[in-house]
C-alpha positions as CSV (number, residue, x, y, z in Angstrom):
1,X,-3.3,-10.7,6.5
2,X,-1.6,-8.4,4.0
3,X,-2.1,-7.6,0.4
4,X,0.1,-6.2,-2.3
5,X,-0.3,-2.5,-2.9
6,X,-2.7,-2.4,-5.8
7,X,-4.4,0.8,-4.7
8,X,-8.2,1.0,-4.7
9,X,-11.4,2.8,-3.6
10,X,-12.9,2.9,-0.2
11,X,-15.6,0.3,0.5
12,X,-16.4,1.2,4.1
13,X,-19.7,-0.5,5.0
14,X,-20.3,0.7,8.5
15,X,-21.4,4.2,9.2
16,X,-23.1,7.0,7.4
17,X,-20.6,7.1,4.6
18,X,-21.0,3.5,3.6
19,X,-20.1,2.7,0.0
20,X,-19.5,-0.3,-2.1
21,X,-17.8,-1.1,-5.4
22,X,-19.2,-3.4,-8.1
23,X,-15.9,-4.8,-9.6
24,X,-14.2,-6.6,-6.7
25,X,-14.1,-10.3,-7.4
26,X,-14.2,-11.0,-3.7
27,X,-17.6,-9.3,-3.3
28,X,-19.8,-12.1,-4.6
29,X,-23.0,-13.6,-3.4
30,X,-21.2,-15.8,-1.0
31,X,-20.1,-12.8,1.1
32,X,-23.4,-12.9,3.0
33,X,-24.9,-15.9,4.8
34,X,-27.6,-17.6,2.9
35,X,-31.1,-16.1,3.4
36,X,-29.6,-12.8,4.3
37,X,-29.5,-10.8,1.0
38,X,-28.0,-7.4,1.0
39,X,-30.5,-4.6,0.7
40,X,-29.7,-1.9,-1.9
41,X,-30.8,1.7,-1.8
42,X,-31.9,3.7,-4.8
43,X,-28.2,4.6,-5.6
44,X,-27.3,0.9,-5.8
45,X,-25.2,1.0,-2.6
46,X,-25.7,-1.3,0.3
47,X,-28.3,0.1,2.7
48,X,-27.2,0.0,6.3
49,X,-29.7,1.1,9.0
50,X,-28.7,2.0,12.6
51,X,-29.6,-1.5,13.9
52,X,-27.2,-3.0,11.3
53,X,-24.5,-0.6,12.3
54,X,-24.8,-1.2,16.0
55,X,-24.7,-5.0,15.5
56,X,-21.7,-4.8,13.3
57,X,-20.0,-2.5,15.7
58,X,-20.5,-4.9,18.5
59,X,-19.2,-7.8,16.4
60,X,-16.0,-5.9,15.6
61,X,-15.5,-5.1,19.2
62,X,-16.0,-8.7,20.2
63,X,-13.6,-9.9,17.5
64,X,-11.1,-7.4,18.8
65,X,-11.3,-8.6,22.4
66,X,-10.8,-12.2,21.2
67,X,-7.9,-11.2,19.1
68,X,-6.3,-9.4,22.0
69,X,-6.5,-12.5,24.1
70,X,-5.1,-14.7,21.3
71,X,-2.2,-12.2,20.7
72,X,-1.2,-12.6,24.4
73,X,-1.7,-16.4,24.1
74,X,0.6,-16.5,21.2
75,X,3.4,-14.9,23.3
76,X,3.2,-18.0,25.6
77,X,3.5,-20.6,22.9
78,X,5.9,-19.2,20.3
79,X,9.2,-20.6,21.3
80,X,12.4,-21.3,19.4
81,X,12.4,-24.7,17.6
82,X,8.6,-25.3,18.1
83,X,6.9,-26.8,15.1
84,X,5.0,-24.2,13.1
85,X,2.2,-26.7,12.6
86,X,1.8,-26.9,16.4
87,X,1.8,-23.1,16.8
88,X,-0.8,-22.7,14.1
89,X,-3.1,-25.3,15.5
90,X,-2.9,-23.9,19.0
91,X,-3.6,-20.3,17.9
92,X,-6.6,-21.3,15.7
93,X,-8.0,-23.6,18.4
94,X,-7.8,-20.7,20.9
95,X,-9.7,-18.4,18.6
96,X,-12.6,-20.9,18.5
97,X,-12.3,-21.7,22.3
98,X,-12.8,-17.9,23.0
99,X,-16.0,-17.7,20.9
100,X,-14.6,-16.4,17.6
101,X,-14.0,-18.0,14.2
102,X,-10.8,-18.1,12.2
103,X,-10.8,-15.3,9.6
104,X,-7.8,-16.8,7.7
105,X,-5.2,-19.4,8.4
106,X,-2.6,-18.1,10.8
107,X,0.4,-16.9,8.8
108,X,3.7,-18.0,10.2
109,X,6.4,-16.4,8.1
110,X,10.1,-16.7,8.8
111,X,12.9,-14.2,7.9
112,X,12.6,-13.0,4.3
113,X,9.1,-14.5,3.9
114,X,7.0,-11.4,4.7
115,X,3.6,-13.1,4.7
116,X,1.3,-15.9,3.5
117,X,3.1,-18.9,4.8
118,X,0.9,-21.4,6.8
119,X,2.1,-24.9,7.7
120,X,0.6,-28.1,6.4
121,X,-0.3,-30.9,8.8
122,X,3.0,-32.7,8.1
123,X,5.1,-29.6,8.0
124,X,8.3,-30.1,10.0
125,X,9.4,-26.5,9.8
126,X,10.6,-25.1,13.2
127,X,10.2,-21.6,14.5
128,X,13.5,-19.8,14.2
129,X,15.0,-16.4,13.3
130,X,12.5,-13.6,12.7
131,X,8.9,-15.0,12.8
132,X,5.9,-13.0,11.8
133,X,2.6,-14.2,13.3
134,X,-0.5,-12.9,11.4
135,X,-3.8,-13.7,13.1
136,X,-7.4,-13.2,11.9
137,X,-10.5,-13.4,14.1
138,X,-14.1,-12.9,12.9
139,X,-17.5,-12.7,14.6
140,X,-20.3,-13.1,12.1
141,X,-18.0,-12.0,9.4
142,X,-16.7,-8.9,11.2
143,X,-12.9,-9.2,11.1
144,X,-10.0,-8.2,13.4
145,X,-6.7,-8.6,11.6
146,X,-3.6,-8.4,13.8
147,X,0.1,-9.3,13.5
148,X,3.2,-9.3,15.6
149,X,6.9,-10.4,15.2
150,X,9.1,-12.6,17.4
151,X,12.9,-12.5,17.5
152,X,13.8,-16.1,18.1
153,X,17.6,-15.6,17.7
154,X,19.9,-16.3,20.7
155,X,21.4,-12.8,20.5
156,X,18.1,-11.0,19.7
157,X,19.6,-9.5,16.5
158,X,16.2,-8.6,15.1
159,X,14.9,-6.6,18.1
160,X,15.5,-3.2,16.5
161,X,13.9,-4.3,13.3
162,X,10.8,-5.4,15.2
163,X,10.8,-2.1,17.1
164,X,10.7,-0.3,13.7
165,X,7.5,-1.8,12.5
166,X,5.9,-1.6,15.9
167,X,6.7,2.1,16.3
168,X,5.5,2.9,12.8
169,X,2.2,1.3,13.6
170,X,1.9,3.2,16.9
171,X,2.6,6.6,15.1
172,X,0.2,5.8,12.3
173,X,-2.6,5.0,14.8
174,X,-1.9,8.3,16.6
175,X,-2.4,10.2,13.3
176,X,-5.7,8.4,12.7
177,X,-6.9,9.0,16.2
178,X,-6.3,12.7,15.6
179,X,-7.9,13.0,12.2
180,X,-10.5,10.2,12.3
181,X,-12.4,9.8,9.0
182,X,-10.5,12.7,7.5
183,X,-7.2,10.8,7.8
184,X,-5.5,10.7,4.4
185,X,-4.0,7.4,3.3
186,X,-1.0,9.3,1.9
187,X,-0.3,10.8,5.4
188,X,-0.6,7.4,7.0
189,X,1.9,6.0,4.5
190,X,4.2,9.0,5.1
191,X,4.0,8.5,8.8
192,X,4.9,4.9,8.5
193,X,7.8,5.5,6.1
194,X,9.3,8.3,8.1
195,X,9.1,6.3,11.4
196,X,10.8,3.2,10.0
197,X,13.4,5.3,8.1
198,X,14.4,7.3,11.2
199,X,15.4,4.1,12.9
200,X,17.6,3.1,10.0
201,X,15.4,0.6,8.2
202,X,13.3,0.6,5.1
203,X,9.5,-0.1,4.7
204,X,8.2,-2.7,2.3
205,X,6.6,-0.4,-0.2
206,X,4.5,-2.9,-2.2
207,X,2.7,-4.3,0.9
208,X,-0.1,-2.5,2.5
209,X,-2.9,-2.3,4.9
210,X,-6.5,-2.4,3.8
211,X,-10.1,-1.8,4.5
212,X,-12.2,-4.7,6.0
213,X,-15.8,-5.7,5.4
214,X,-18.1,-8.6,6.3
215,X,-16.4,-11.9,5.2
216,X,-13.9,-9.8,3.1
217,X,-10.4,-9.1,4.4
218,X,-9.3,-6.9,1.5
219,X,-12.3,-4.8,0.9
220,X,-11.0,-2.3,-1.6
221,X,-9.0,0.5,0.1
222,X,-5.3,0.1,0.1
223,X,-3.4,1.8,3.0
224,X,0.2,2.3,1.8
225,X,3.4,2.1,3.8
226,X,4.8,5.1,2.0
227,X,3.5,8.5,0.8
228,X,1.6,7.8,-2.4
229,X,0.5,11.4,-2.8
230,X,-3.2,10.4,-2.7
231,X,-5.8,12.8,-1.3
232,X,-8.1,9.9,-0.5
233,X,-9.5,9.9,3.1
234,X,-10.3,6.8,5.1
235,X,-13.9,7.8,5.8
236,X,-15.9,5.6,8.2
237,X,-15.4,1.9,8.3
238,X,-13.2,-0.9,9.4
239,X,-9.5,-0.9,8.5
240,X,-6.2,-2.8,9.1
241,X,-2.9,-0.9,9.2
242,X,0.2,-3.0,8.9
243,X,3.7,-1.7,8.5
244,X,6.5,-4.0,7.3
245,X,10.1,-3.1,7.8
246,X,13.3,-4.6,6.5
247,X,17.0,-3.7,6.6
248,X,18.2,-0.6,4.8
249,X,20.3,-2.9,2.6
250,X,17.2,-4.7,1.4
251,X,15.2,-3.9,-1.7
252,X,12.1,-2.9,0.2
253,X,10.1,-4.9,-2.3
254,X,8.4,-8.3,-2.2
255,X,7.8,-10.7,-5.0
256,X,5.2,-13.5,-5.2
257,X,6.4,-17.0,-4.9
258,X,4.7,-20.3,-5.6
259,X,4.2,-23.0,-3.0
260,X,1.5,-21.4,-0.8
261,X,-1.1,-23.5,1.0
262,X,-3.6,-20.7,1.5
263,X,-6.6,-20.4,-0.9
264,X,-9.8,-18.5,-1.4
265,X,-12.9,-19.0,-3.3
266,X,-13.1,-16.9,-6.5
267,X,-15.7,-18.5,-8.8
268,X,-18.2,-20.6,-6.9
269,X,-20.6,-21.0,-9.8
270,X,-18.0,-22.7,-12.0
271,X,-18.6,-26.4,-12.4
272,X,-16.2,-29.2,-11.5
273,X,-16.8,-32.8,-12.5
274,X,-15.3,-34.7,-9.6
275,X,-17.9,-35.6,-7.0
276,X,-15.5,-35.3,-4.1
277,X,-14.2,-31.9,-5.3
278,X,-17.8,-30.8,-5.3
279,X,-18.3,-31.9,-1.7
280,X,-15.2,-30.0,-0.7
281,X,-16.4,-27.0,-2.6
282,X,-19.8,-27.1,-0.7
283,X,-17.9,-27.1,2.6
284,X,-15.8,-24.1,1.5
285,X,-18.9,-22.2,0.3
286,X,-20.9,-22.9,3.5
287,X,-18.1,-22.4,6.1
288,X,-15.6,-20.0,4.6
289,X,-17.5,-18.0,2.0
290,X,-14.8,-15.7,0.5
291,X,-12.5,-15.9,3.5
292,X,-9.1,-17.7,3.0
293,X,-8.7,-21.3,4.0
294,X,-5.8,-23.7,4.2
295,X,-4.8,-27.1,2.9
296,X,-4.3,-28.0,6.6
297,X,-8.0,-27.2,7.4
298,X,-9.3,-29.2,4.5
299,X,-7.0,-32.2,5.3
300,X,-8.3,-32.2,8.9
301,X,-11.9,-32.3,7.6
302,X,-11.5,-34.6,4.6
303,X,-8.2,-36.4,4.9
304,X,-5.3,-36.5,2.5
305,X,-7.8,-36.7,-0.5
306,X,-8.3,-33.0,0.1
307,X,-5.0,-32.3,-1.7
308,X,-6.5,-33.8,-4.9
309,X,-9.7,-31.8,-4.5
310,X,-7.7,-28.6,-4.1
311,X,-5.9,-29.4,-7.4
312,X,-9.1,-30.0,-9.2
313,X,-10.8,-26.9,-7.9
314,X,-7.7,-24.8,-8.8
315,X,-7.7,-26.3,-12.3
316,X,-11.4,-25.4,-12.7
317,X,-10.7,-21.8,-11.7
318,X,-12.9,-22.0,-8.7
319,X,-10.3,-21.3,-6.1
320,X,-7.0,-19.4,-6.2
321,X,-3.8,-19.7,-4.2
322,X,-2.3,-16.9,-2.1
323,X,1.4,-16.7,-3.1
324,X,4.1,-16.4,-0.5
325,X,5.4,-12.9,-0.3
326,X,9.2,-12.8,-0.2
327,X,11.6,-9.9,0.2
328,X,13.3,-9.5,-3.2
329,X,16.9,-9.3,-1.8
330,X,16.1,-12.0,0.8
331,X,16.5,-9.7,3.8
332,X,14.4,-10.3,7.0
333,X,11.1,-8.6,7.3
334,X,9.2,-7.6,10.5
335,X,5.5,-6.9,10.7
336,X,3.1,-5.1,13.1
337,X,-0.6,-4.8,12.5
338,X,-3.9,-4.0,14.2
339,X,-7.4,-3.3,13.1
340,X,-9.6,-0.3,13.9
341,X,-13.1,1.1,13.2
342,X,-14.1,4.7,12.6
343,X,-17.7,4.9,13.7
344,X,-19.9,7.9,14.6
345,X,-16.8,10.2,14.7
346,X,-14.9,7.9,17.0
347,X,-11.8,5.7,16.5
348,X,-11.8,2.4,18.2
349,X,-8.6,0.4,18.1
350,X,-9.7,-3.2,18.2
351,X,-6.4,-4.7,19.5
352,X,-3.6,-2.7,21.0
């Protein structure tokens, strides 16, 4: 699940170079399961021992294996004119069936919508055109974030555009495999930009990959899709790399649009008067922590009253909406993404 390119500092929390930041609003007490407080060392950073590292590593590997199976499953169910709500429900159910948990609502974004569209229960939208499918799996908070695009047109007019984002991802991964923790984010971005441009397309320059952490999808490091001239290195940790490509006639920029139905918890200590809204908030806090959730999920749990609770929680500043991300000139956008971990000097691609 992508983010806008805001730039940021590394917050890798697996491996000997583990660091944390103190300013991210997503890193609140709800990141960790209750009764498992983070241990801090004398420098104020999260203290991770070898046992913690090994357990996290295995959780990331398991999440990746599940994501790989779900990715292949999605290829069997994404068909032209299938309801997006049906696709979303099947993908999310498969994640749970395979022993994982949903890290964020599956994004099903069509044509010029680059990301952050997920259907509601009563959504009648059909799968057509160029469809981006963004899937998140977590095991005990350790996330594998993947995405792929489908050309659902009769004449397969988007096949080359999809190839552009996929090839860019492949070449970026080859760079990281060679350079490991010394990989520079500017070089990753340069590789992505050059790969997409050589095929006659343009990258989306204000969307990016990101670092991952427990129960945190966007953990602080921004991995650009262009050369941002930064000397920052990846270091050790978990990361998602996700090139987006559009037509050369497009602007290569997205804007934020209203109407999203994906939310995340931002201020759990804020009070809300409505009793039912408090009940919904408790469910979010216990089951999602800071991970994104959808209107669809809350409606399945609480019924249509969940819509009112969402409105009350938004008004109280407790949750925020992820806006839809739309290509500025309304050109189609393809997406390719996988996650990886750099651990003990090795690069492990979680889902090829």
